[in-house]
DSSP file (Angstrom, degrees, kcal/mol; ACC not computed):
  #  RESIDUE AA STRUCTURE BP1 BP2  ACC     N-H-->O    O-->H-N    N-H-->O    O-->H-N    TCO  KAPPA ALPHA  PHI   PSI    X-CA   Y-CA   Z-CA
    1    1 A M     >        0   0    0      0, 0.0     4,-2.9     0, 0.0     5,-0.2   0.000 360.0 360.0 360.0 -21.1    0.5    8.5    3.2
    2    2 A T  H  >  +     0   0    0      1,-0.2     4,-2.4     2,-0.2     5,-0.2   0.824 360.0  56.1 -61.4 -31.2   -2.5   10.3    4.6
    3    3 A G  H  > S+     0   0    0      2,-0.2     4,-1.9     1,-0.2    -1,-0.2   0.940 112.8  40.1 -65.4 -46.3   -4.7    9.1    1.7
    4    4 A V  H  > S+     0   0    0      2,-0.2     4,-2.4     1,-0.2     5,-0.2   0.903 114.0  54.8 -67.3 -41.3   -3.9    5.4    2.3
    5    5 A Q  H  X S+     0   0    0     -4,-2.9     4,-2.9     1,-0.2     5,-0.2   0.921 109.0  48.1 -58.1 -44.7   -4.2    6.0    6.1
    6    6 A S  H  X S+     0   0    0     -4,-2.4     4,-2.1    -5,-0.2    -1,-0.2   0.901 109.1  53.5 -63.2 -41.9   -7.6    7.5    5.6
    7    7 A L  H  <>S+     0   0    0     -4,-1.9     5,-3.3     2,-0.2    -2,-0.2   0.914 115.0  40.2 -60.2 -43.7   -8.7    4.6    3.4
    8    8 A I  H ><5S+     0   0    0     -4,-2.4     3,-1.6     3,-0.2    -2,-0.2   0.928 114.6  50.7 -73.0 -45.3   -7.7    2.0    6.0
    9    9 A E  H 3<5S+     0   0    0     -4,-2.9    -1,-0.2     1,-0.3    -2,-0.2   0.818 114.4  45.0 -64.0 -29.5   -9.0    4.0    9.0
   10   10 A H  T 3<5S-     0   0    0     -4,-2.1    -1,-0.3    -5,-0.2    -2,-0.2   0.289 111.8-121.4 -96.1  10.4  -12.3    4.4    7.4
   11   11 A A  T < 5 +     0   0    0     -3,-1.6    -3,-0.2     1,-0.1     2,-0.1   0.921  48.9 179.7  51.8  51.0  -12.5    0.8    6.3
   12   12 A S      < -     0   0    0     -5,-3.3     2,-0.3    -6,-0.1    -1,-0.1  -0.457  17.4-155.3 -83.6 154.2  -12.8    1.8    2.6
   13   13 A S        +     0   0    0    105,-0.2   107,-0.3    -2,-0.1     2,-0.2  -0.791  42.7  74.5-118.2 166.7  -13.0   -0.6   -0.3
   14   14 A G  E    S-a  120   0A   0    105,-1.9   107,-3.3    -2,-0.3     2,-0.5  -0.746  77.1 -63.8 127.3-173.2  -12.1    0.0   -3.9
   15   15 A I  E     +a  121   0A   0     -2,-0.2     2,-0.3   105,-0.2   107,-0.2  -0.970  52.5 162.3-120.8 127.3   -9.0    0.3   -6.2
   16   16 A H  E     -a  122   0A   0    105,-2.6   107,-3.5    -2,-0.5     2,-0.3  -0.934  34.2-114.8-139.7 159.4   -6.5    3.1   -5.7
   17   17 A R  E     +a  123   0A   0     -2,-0.3     2,-0.3   105,-0.2   107,-0.2  -0.694  35.2 173.2 -94.3 149.7   -2.9    3.8   -6.7
   18   18 A T  E     -a  124   0A   0    105,-2.5   107,-2.0    -2,-0.3     3,-0.1  -0.994  35.8-169.1-151.9 153.3   -0.1    4.2   -4.3
   19   19 A S  S    S+     0   0    0     -2,-0.3     3,-0.2   106,-0.2     2,-0.1   0.226  85.7  75.5-115.8   6.4    3.7    4.6   -4.1
   20   20 A D     >  +     0   0    0      1,-0.2     4,-2.5     2,-0.1     5,-0.2  -0.382  49.7 143.3-114.0  51.9    3.6    3.9   -0.4
   21   21 A A  H  > S+     0   0    0      1,-0.2     4,-2.8     2,-0.2     5,-0.2   0.890  71.8  51.6 -61.3 -41.6    3.1    0.1   -0.3
   22   22 A D  H  > S+     0   0    0      1,-0.2     4,-2.3     2,-0.2    -1,-0.2   0.926 113.0  44.3 -63.6 -44.5    5.4   -0.5    2.7
   23   23 A D  H  > S+     0   0    0      2,-0.2     4,-2.5     1,-0.2    -1,-0.2   0.897 113.6  51.3 -66.3 -39.4    3.6    2.1    4.8
   24   24 A A  H  X S+     0   0    0     -4,-2.5     4,-2.6     2,-0.2    -2,-0.2   0.925 110.6  48.7 -62.8 -44.3    0.2    0.9    3.7
   25   25 A E  H  X S+     0   0    0     -4,-2.8     4,-2.5     2,-0.2     5,-0.2   0.928 111.8  48.8 -61.9 -45.1    1.1   -2.7    4.6
   26   26 A Q  H  X S+     0   0    0     -4,-2.3     4,-2.3     1,-0.2    -2,-0.2   0.926 113.1  47.1 -60.7 -45.5    2.4   -1.6    8.0
   27   27 A L  H  X S+     0   0    0     -4,-2.5     4,-1.3     2,-0.2    -1,-0.2   0.901 111.6  50.7 -64.8 -41.3   -0.7    0.4    8.7
   28   28 A A  H  <>S+     0   0    0     -4,-2.6     5,-2.8     1,-0.2     3,-0.4   0.931 111.4  47.8 -61.8 -45.2   -3.0   -2.4    7.6
   29   29 A R  H ><5S+     0   0    0     -4,-2.5     3,-1.8     1,-0.2    -2,-0.2   0.891 107.7  55.5 -64.3 -38.8   -1.2   -4.9    9.8
   30   30 A E  H 3<5S+     0   0    0     -4,-2.3    -1,-0.2     1,-0.3    -2,-0.2   0.799 109.9  47.6 -62.0 -27.6   -1.4   -2.5   12.8
   31   31 A N  T 3<5S-     0   0    0     -4,-1.3    -1,-0.3    -3,-0.4    -2,-0.2   0.206 120.3-111.5 -98.4  13.6   -5.2   -2.4   12.2
   32   32 A N  T < 5 +     0   0    0     -3,-1.8    50,-0.3     1,-0.2    -3,-0.2   0.735  64.7 151.6  64.8  26.7   -5.3   -6.2   12.0
   33   33 A W      < -     0   0    0     -5,-2.8     2,-0.4    48,-0.2    50,-0.2  -0.565  51.4-112.1 -81.3 151.1   -6.2   -6.3    8.3
   34   34 A R  E     -b   83   0A   0     48,-2.6    50,-3.2    45,-0.3     2,-0.5  -0.704  31.1-148.8 -78.0 134.5   -5.2   -9.3    6.2
   35   35 A V  E     -b   84   0A   0     -2,-0.4     2,-0.5    48,-0.2    50,-0.2  -0.935  11.6-168.5-110.5 127.1   -2.5   -8.2    3.7
   36   36 A V  E     -b   85   0A   0     48,-3.1    50,-3.0    -2,-0.5     2,-0.9  -0.966  12.2-150.6-116.5 123.5   -2.4  -10.0    0.3
   37   37 A D  E     -b   86   0A   0     -2,-0.5     2,-1.0    19,-0.2    50,-0.2  -0.830  13.5-173.1 -94.5 103.9    0.6   -9.5   -2.0
   38   38 A L  E     -b   87   0A   0     48,-1.9    50,-2.1    -2,-0.9     2,-0.9  -0.800   7.7-179.6 -99.8  92.9   -0.8   -9.9   -5.5
   39   39 A D  E     +b   88   0A   0     -2,-1.0     3,-0.3    48,-0.2    50,-0.2  -0.819  16.1 160.8-103.1 102.0    2.3   -9.9   -7.6
   40   40 A T    >   +     0   0    0     48,-3.1     3,-1.5    -2,-0.9    49,-0.2   0.080  36.6 116.5-106.9  22.0    1.6  -10.2  -11.3
   41   41 A R  T 3  S+     0   0    0     47,-0.3    -1,-0.2     1,-0.3    48,-0.1   0.801  86.3  38.8 -61.4 -27.3    4.8   -8.8  -12.6
   42   42 A N  T 3  S+     0   0    0     -3,-0.3     2,-0.4     6,-0.1    -1,-0.3   0.260 101.3  90.6-105.3  11.3    5.6  -12.2  -14.2
   43   43 A A    <   +     0   0    0     -3,-1.5     3,-0.1    46,-0.2    -3,-0.0  -0.852  39.5 164.9-105.9 142.7    2.0  -12.9  -15.3
   44   44 A H        +     0   0    0     -2,-0.4    50,-2.4    49,-0.1     2,-0.2   0.551  57.6  33.8-131.2 -16.4    0.8  -11.9  -18.7
   45   45 A D  S  > S-     0   0    0     48,-0.2     4,-2.4    52,-0.1     5,-0.2  -0.759  89.4 -86.6-136.8-179.5   -2.5  -13.7  -19.4
   46   46 A K  H  > S+     0   0    0     -2,-0.2     4,-2.8     1,-0.2     5,-0.2   0.912 120.7  50.8 -57.2 -48.8   -5.6  -15.1  -17.8
   47   47 A A  H  > S+     0   0    0      1,-0.2     4,-1.9     2,-0.2    -1,-0.2   0.914 113.9  43.4 -60.5 -45.0   -4.1  -18.4  -16.8
   48   48 A S  H  > S+     0   0    0      2,-0.2     4,-2.0     1,-0.2    -1,-0.2   0.868 113.4  52.4 -72.0 -34.1   -1.0  -17.0  -15.2
   49   49 A F  H  X S+     0   0    0     -4,-2.4     4,-2.5     2,-0.2    -2,-0.2   0.940 109.9  48.1 -62.9 -46.6   -3.1  -14.3  -13.4
   50   50 A L  H  X S+     0   0    0     -4,-2.8     4,-2.6     1,-0.2    -2,-0.2   0.868 109.5  53.5 -63.7 -35.8   -5.5  -16.9  -12.0
   51   51 A A  H  X S+     0   0    0     -4,-1.9     4,-1.7    -5,-0.2    -1,-0.2   0.910 109.3  48.2 -64.2 -41.8   -2.5  -19.0  -10.8
   52   52 A V  H  X S+     0   0    0     -4,-2.0     4,-3.1     1,-0.2     5,-0.2   0.917 112.1  49.8 -63.7 -42.8   -1.1  -16.0   -9.0
   53   53 A C  H  X S+     0   0    0     -4,-2.5     4,-2.7     1,-0.2     6,-0.3   0.913 105.5  56.8 -61.8 -43.2   -4.5  -15.3   -7.4
   54   54 A R  H  <>S+     0   0    0     -4,-2.6     5,-2.2     1,-0.2     4,-0.3   0.918 116.1  36.2 -54.9 -45.2   -4.9  -18.9   -6.3
   55   55 A S  H ><5S+     0   0    0     -4,-1.7     3,-0.8     3,-0.2    -2,-0.2   0.940 117.7  49.2 -73.8 -49.1   -1.6  -18.7   -4.4
   56   56 A A  H 3<5S+     0   0    0     -4,-3.1   -19,-0.2     1,-0.3    -2,-0.2   0.890 120.1  36.0 -62.0 -42.4   -1.9  -15.1   -3.1
   57   57 A F  T 3<5S-     0   0    0     -4,-2.7    -1,-0.3    -5,-0.2    -2,-0.2   0.435 106.3-125.2 -91.3   0.4   -5.5  -15.5   -1.8
   58   58 A D  T < 5 -     0   0    0     -3,-0.8    -3,-0.2    -4,-0.3    -4,-0.1   0.946  40.0-169.1  54.1  52.7   -4.8  -19.1   -0.7
   59   59 A L      < -     0   0    0     -5,-2.2    -1,-0.1    -6,-0.3    11,-0.0  -0.361  25.0 -92.6 -74.2 154.0   -7.8  -20.3   -2.7
   60   60 A P    >   -     0   0    0      0, 0.0     3,-2.0     0, 0.0    -1,-0.1  -0.123  31.6-107.9 -67.5 162.3   -9.1  -23.9   -2.1
   61   61 A D  T 3  S+     0   0    0      1,-0.3    -2,-0.1     3,-0.0    -7,-0.0   0.793 118.0  60.7 -58.5 -29.7   -7.9  -26.9   -4.2
   62   62 A W  T 3  S+     0   0    0      2,-0.0    -1,-0.3     3,-0.0    -3,-0.0   0.414  71.7 137.0 -82.7   4.6  -11.3  -27.0   -5.9
   63   63 A F    <   -     0   0    0     -3,-2.0     7,-0.1     1,-0.1     6,-0.0  -0.296  52.9-140.1 -52.7 130.5  -10.8  -23.5   -7.3
   64   64 A G        -     0   0    0      2,-0.1    -1,-0.1     1,-0.1     3,-0.1   0.409  20.1-127.9 -83.2   0.1  -12.0  -23.7  -10.9
   65   65 A N  S    S+     0   0    0      1,-0.2     2,-0.3   -15,-0.1   -15,-0.1   0.890  72.8 102.3  54.0  44.4   -9.4  -21.5  -12.7
   66   66 A N  S  > S-     0   0    0    -16,-0.1     4,-2.1     1,-0.1    -1,-0.2  -0.939  86.1-100.2-146.1 169.9  -11.9  -19.3  -14.4
   67   67 A W  H  > S+     0   0    0     -2,-0.3     4,-2.6     1,-0.2     5,-0.2   0.897 119.4  51.2 -62.1 -42.9  -13.3  -15.8  -13.9
   68   68 A D  H  > S+     0   0    0      1,-0.2     4,-2.6     2,-0.2    -1,-0.2   0.908 110.0  50.3 -61.8 -41.2  -16.6  -17.0  -12.3
   69   69 A A  H  > S+     0   0    0      2,-0.2     4,-2.9     1,-0.2    -1,-0.2   0.893 110.3  50.2 -64.1 -39.5  -14.6  -19.1   -9.8
   70   70 A L  H  X S+     0   0    0     -4,-2.1     4,-2.4     2,-0.2    -2,-0.2   0.946 110.9  48.4 -63.4 -47.1  -12.4  -16.2   -8.9
   71   71 A E  H  X S+     0   0    0     -4,-2.6     4,-0.7     1,-0.2    -2,-0.2   0.925 115.5  44.4 -60.1 -44.5  -15.4  -13.9   -8.4
   72   72 A D  H >X S+     0   0    0     -4,-2.6     3,-0.8     1,-0.2     4,-0.6   0.915 113.1  51.1 -64.4 -43.6  -17.1  -16.5   -6.2
   73   73 A S  H >< S+     0   0    0     -4,-2.9     3,-1.1     1,-0.3     4,-0.4   0.839 101.2  60.7 -66.8 -33.7  -13.9  -17.4   -4.3
   74   74 A L  H >< S+     0   0    0     -4,-2.4     3,-0.8     1,-0.3    -1,-0.3   0.767  93.8  65.6 -66.9 -22.7  -13.2  -13.7   -3.4
   75   75 A T  H << S+     0   0    0     -3,-0.8    -1,-0.3    -4,-0.7    -2,-0.2   0.841  98.1  54.5 -63.4 -31.7  -16.5  -13.6   -1.6
   76   76 A D  T << S+     0   0    0     -3,-1.1     2,-1.8    -4,-0.6    -1,-0.2   0.610  84.4  88.3 -77.8 -11.7  -14.9  -16.1    0.8
   77   77 A V    <   +     0   0    0     -3,-0.8    -1,-0.2    -4,-0.4     2,-0.1  -0.627  53.1 139.6 -85.2  81.0  -12.0  -13.8    1.4
   78   78 A D        +     0   0    0     -2,-1.8     2,-0.5    38,-0.1    -1,-0.1  -0.452  19.1 163.9-126.8  55.7  -13.8  -12.0    4.2
   79   79 A T        -     0   0    0     39,-0.1   -45,-0.3    38,-0.1    -2,-0.0  -0.658  38.8-102.5 -81.6 123.5  -11.2  -11.4    6.9
   80   80 A R  S    S+     0   0    0     -2,-0.5    -2,-0.0     1,-0.3    37,-0.0  -0.655  97.4  19.3 -86.2 145.5  -12.3   -8.9    9.4
   81   81 A P  S    S-     0   0    0      0, 0.0    -1,-0.3     0, 0.0     2,-0.3  -1.000 125.9 -51.5 -85.2  -6.1  -11.7   -6.1    9.9
   82   82 A G        -     0   0    0    -50,-0.3   -48,-2.6    35,-0.2     2,-0.4  -0.982  37.5-116.9-177.8 170.4  -10.5   -5.8    6.3
   83   83 A V  E     -bc  34 119A   0     35,-2.1    37,-2.9    -2,-0.3     2,-0.5  -0.992  18.2-163.1-125.9 126.7   -8.4   -7.0    3.4
   84   84 A L  E     -bc  35 120A   0    -50,-3.2   -48,-3.1    -2,-0.4     2,-0.6  -0.956   6.4-163.9-109.0 121.6   -5.6   -5.0    1.8
   85   85 A V  E     -bc  36 121A   0     35,-3.3    37,-3.3    -2,-0.5     2,-0.9  -0.928   5.3-159.7-106.4 119.4   -4.4   -6.2   -1.6
   86   86 A L  E     -bc  37 122A   0    -50,-3.0   -48,-1.9    -2,-0.6     2,-0.8  -0.860  13.5-163.2 -97.9 103.0   -1.1   -4.8   -2.8
   87   87 A W  E     -bc  38 123A   0     35,-2.5    37,-2.3    -2,-0.9     2,-0.5  -0.787   9.3-177.7 -96.5 107.8   -1.3   -5.4   -6.5
   88   88 A R  E     +bc  39 124A   0    -50,-2.1   -48,-3.1    -2,-0.8   -47,-0.3  -0.887  64.3  17.8-104.3 131.0    2.2   -5.2   -8.1
   89   89 A G    >   +     0   0    0     35,-0.6     3,-1.8    -2,-0.5     4,-0.5   0.733  63.9 147.1  88.4  23.1    2.6   -5.5  -11.9
   90   90 A A  G >  S+     0   0    0     -3,-0.3     3,-1.3     1,-0.3    -2,-0.1   0.870  73.5  61.0 -57.3 -34.7   -1.0   -5.0  -13.1
   91   91 A G  G 3  S+     0   0    0      1,-0.3    -1,-0.3     7,-0.0     4,-0.1   0.610  90.1  69.5 -69.0 -11.9    0.5   -3.4  -16.2
   92   92 A S  G <  S+     0   0    0     -3,-1.8    -1,-0.3     2,-0.1    -2,-0.2   0.710  83.1  89.8 -77.2 -20.1    2.3   -6.7  -17.1
   93   93 A L  S <  S-     0   0    0     -3,-1.3   -48,-0.2    -4,-0.5   -49,-0.1  -0.432  91.3-100.2 -77.1 149.9   -1.0   -8.3  -17.9
   94   94 A D     >  -     0   0    0    -50,-2.4     4,-2.6    -2,-0.1     5,-0.2  -0.355  42.4-105.5 -64.2 155.4   -2.5   -8.2  -21.4
   95   95 A E  H  > S+     0   0    0      1,-0.2     4,-2.4     2,-0.2     5,-0.2   0.863 116.6  47.9 -56.5 -45.5   -5.2   -5.5  -21.6
   96   96 A S  H  > S+     0   0    0      2,-0.2     4,-2.1     1,-0.2    -1,-0.2   0.900 113.6  47.9 -66.8 -39.0   -8.2   -7.8  -21.7
   97   97 A T  H  > S+     0   0    0     -3,-0.2     4,-2.8     2,-0.2     5,-0.2   0.932 112.3  49.6 -64.7 -45.1   -7.0   -9.8  -18.7
   98   98 A R  H  X S+     0   0    0     -4,-2.6     4,-2.6     1,-0.2    -2,-0.2   0.898 110.5  50.7 -60.8 -41.6   -6.2   -6.7  -16.7
   99   99 A E  H  X S+     0   0    0     -4,-2.4     4,-2.2    -5,-0.2    -1,-0.2   0.935 114.3  42.2 -63.4 -47.3   -9.7   -5.2  -17.5
  100  100 A V  H  X S+     0   0    0     -4,-2.1     4,-2.4     2,-0.2    -2,-0.2   0.925 115.0  50.9 -66.8 -43.3  -11.6   -8.3  -16.3
  101  101 A A  H  X S+     0   0    0     -4,-2.8     4,-2.5     1,-0.2     5,-0.2   0.920 110.8  49.0 -59.6 -44.6   -9.3   -8.7  -13.3
  102  102 A T  H  X S+     0   0    0     -4,-2.6     4,-2.6    -5,-0.2    -1,-0.2   0.907 110.3  51.2 -62.3 -42.5   -9.9   -5.1  -12.3
  103  103 A D  H  X S+     0   0    0     -4,-2.2     4,-2.4     2,-0.2    -1,-0.2   0.913 111.3  47.6 -60.8 -43.4  -13.6   -5.5  -12.7
  104  104 A I  H  X S+     0   0    0     -4,-2.4     4,-2.1     2,-0.2    -2,-0.2   0.920 113.5  46.6 -66.6 -43.7  -13.7   -8.6  -10.5
  105  105 A L  H  X S+     0   0    0     -4,-2.5     4,-1.7     1,-0.2    -1,-0.2   0.895 113.1  49.9 -65.4 -38.9  -11.6   -7.0   -7.8
  106  106 A A  H  X S+     0   0    0     -4,-2.6     4,-2.1    -5,-0.2    -2,-0.2   0.898 108.6  52.6 -65.6 -40.1  -13.7   -3.8   -7.9
  107  107 A E  H  X S+     0   0    0     -4,-2.4     4,-1.5     1,-0.2    -2,-0.2   0.904 106.3  53.0 -62.7 -41.0  -16.9   -5.9   -7.6
  108  108 A R  H  < S+     0   0    0     -4,-2.1     4,-0.4     1,-0.2    -1,-0.2   0.896 108.1  52.1 -61.0 -37.9  -15.5   -7.6   -4.5
  109  109 A G  H >< S+     0   0    0     -4,-1.7     3,-1.4     1,-0.2     4,-0.3   0.906 106.5  52.6 -62.4 -41.7  -14.8   -4.2   -3.1
  110  110 A R  H >< S+     0   0    0     -4,-2.1     3,-1.6     1,-0.3     4,-0.3   0.790  96.3  68.8 -65.4 -26.7  -18.4   -3.2   -3.8
  111  111 A R  G ><>S+     0   0    0     -4,-1.5     5,-1.7     1,-0.3     3,-1.3   0.674  81.6  75.2 -67.7 -15.1  -19.7   -6.2   -1.9
  112  112 A A  G X 5S+     0   0    0     -3,-1.4     3,-1.4    -4,-0.4    -1,-0.3   0.822  87.3  61.4 -63.5 -29.3  -18.4   -4.7    1.3
  113  113 A E  G < 5S+     0   0    0     -3,-1.6    -1,-0.3    -4,-0.3    -2,-0.2   0.690 101.7  53.8 -68.2 -16.8  -21.4   -2.4    1.1
  114  114 A R  G < 5S-     0   0    0     -3,-1.3    -1,-0.3    -4,-0.3    -2,-0.2   0.057 136.2 -76.3-108.5  23.7  -23.5   -5.6    1.3
  115  115 A G  T < 5S+     0   0    0     -3,-1.4    -3,-0.2     1,-0.4    -2,-0.1   0.304  91.4 121.3 108.4  -9.5  -22.0   -6.9    4.5
  116  116 A L  S   <S-     0   0    0     -5,-1.7    -1,-0.4     1,-0.1     3,-0.1  -0.450  72.4 -86.5 -81.5 162.4  -18.6   -8.4    3.5
  117  117 A A        -     0   0    0      1,-0.1   -35,-0.2    -2,-0.1    -1,-0.1  -0.276  58.0 -83.4 -62.2 150.7  -15.4   -7.1    5.0
  118  118 A P        -     0   0    0      0, 0.0   -35,-2.1     0, 0.0     2,-0.4  -0.247  41.9-160.0 -54.3 145.2  -13.7   -4.1    3.4
  119  119 A F  E     - c   0  83A   0    -10,-0.2  -105,-1.9   -37,-0.2     2,-0.6  -0.883  10.2-176.7-136.9  97.8  -11.6   -5.0    0.4
  120  120 A L  E     -ac  14  84A   0    -37,-2.9   -35,-3.3    -2,-0.4     2,-0.5  -0.876   6.5-165.3-106.6 121.1   -9.0   -2.4   -0.5
  121  121 A V  E     -ac  15  85A   0   -107,-3.3  -105,-2.6    -2,-0.6     2,-0.6  -0.919   2.3-165.3-107.2 124.3   -6.8   -2.9   -3.6
  122  122 A L  E     -ac  16  86A   0    -37,-3.3   -35,-2.5    -2,-0.5     2,-0.8  -0.947  14.4-143.3-110.6 121.2   -3.8   -0.7   -4.0
  123  123 A L  E     -ac  17  87A   0   -107,-3.5  -105,-2.5    -2,-0.6     2,-0.5  -0.743  23.5-145.8 -80.5 112.9   -2.1   -0.6   -7.4
  124  124 A V  E      ac  18  88A   0    -37,-2.3   -35,-0.6    -2,-0.8   -34,-0.2  -0.686 360.0 360.0 -88.6 127.7    1.6   -0.3   -6.4
  125  125 A H              0   0    0   -107,-2.0  -106,-0.2    -2,-0.5    -1,-0.1   0.333 360.0 360.0-130.3 360.0    3.8    1.7   -8.8
């Protein structure tokens, strides 16, 4: 747990693997982070992934259901002091969807360096 604890305590962003999702969630909540459960175990393609994102991130009704809209909308997910995304089922997605989704989530994490709240994605296994 110390790796996840360090990531949260240092307000880190990025994508990391964990087997301690429950402990990570508890620690994030104790530190007033927003916790997002991104469960894609039943999603397999772009459309179903975007539908899960719309619900998990509570995206607005005008969300465009495309990659650009997701990238733009994640900029609005700026809850201070940070956002913890527990991504379950990334391996259920087809390879191209998973690659693009990972790139978009990683880019949102990098935007923390430019003033947005930390955005930490944990791949739960």
